[in-house]
C-alpha positions in Angstrom: 37.5 26.0 9.6 36.8 22.4 8.3 39.4 20.7 6.1 38.7 21.6 2.4 40.4 22.2 -0.9 41.0 25.7 -2.4 37.8 26.8 -4.2 35.5 24.1 -2.7 32.9 24.7 -0.1 33.1 22.9 3.2 30.1 21.1 4.6 28.0 23.1 7.0 29.4 22.9 10.6 29.2 24.6 14.0 30.9 27.9 14.1 34.4 28.1 15.5 35.4 31.1 17.6 37.2 32.6 14.6 34.0 32.2 12.5 31.9 33.8 15.3 34.3 36.7 15.2 34.0 37.1 11.5 30.2 37.1 11.7 30.2 39.7 14.5 32.7 41.9 12.7 30.7 41.6 9.4 27.4 42.6 11.1 28.8 45.7 12.8 26.5 48.6 12.1 23.7 46.4 10.6 20.4 47.4 12.1 16.7 46.5 11.7 17.0 42.7 11.6 19.0 40.6 14.0 20.7 37.4 12.8 21.7 34.5 14.9 24.1 32.2 13.0 23.5 28.4 13.5 26.0 26.8 11.2 28.5 27.9 8.5 30.1 26.7 5.3 33.4 28.2 4.1 35.1 28.5 0.8 38.8 29.3 0.6 39.6 31.7 -2.3 41.9 34.8 -2.2 40.5 35.2 1.3 37.5 33.3 2.5 33.8 33.2 1.6 31.3 32.3 4.4 27.7 31.1 4.1 26.0 31.5 7.5 22.7 29.8 8.0 20.8 32.0 10.5 17.6 32.6 12.4 16.6 36.1 11.5 14.1 38.4 13.3 12.8 41.8 12.5 13.6 44.1 15.4 10.0 44.9 16.2 7.6 43.6 18.8 5.8 40.4 17.8 8.0 39.7 14.8 8.3 36.0 13.9 11.8 34.6 13.3 12.6 33.1 9.9 15.5 31.3 8.2 18.1 33.3 6.3 21.4 32.9 4.6 24.1 35.6 5.2 27.1 35.5 2.9 30.3 37.3 3.9 33.8 37.7 2.5 37.0 38.1 4.5 39.9 39.4 2.4 43.6 38.5 3.0 44.0 41.6 5.2 41.1 40.5 7.5 38.5 43.0 6.3 35.0 41.5 6.4 31.9 42.5 4.5 28.4 41.2 3.7 28.1 40.1 0.1 24.5 38.9 0.2 21.6 38.2 2.5 18.6 36.0 1.4 15.5 35.2 3.3 14.8 31.4 3.1 11.2 31.8 4.3 8.5 30.5 1.9 
């Protein structure tokens, strides 16, 4: 995780191994669209918020990829969940 102060968002950066694990854990059981994280920004709170900028693709033949933002939260016990997903396609 990049250096930052409590409550502030870090700049977007390449994912560390820990951030990759958070993303994989948070996406467990999610079906229908595949997300490939490219960069992430983090916010330390009572746990950690993550904003993953991703390439998204509907899991169907011929589907075109599009940009998306996947927000996740990891609590102090290590539990991870998706808090929001937004398509950034215009």
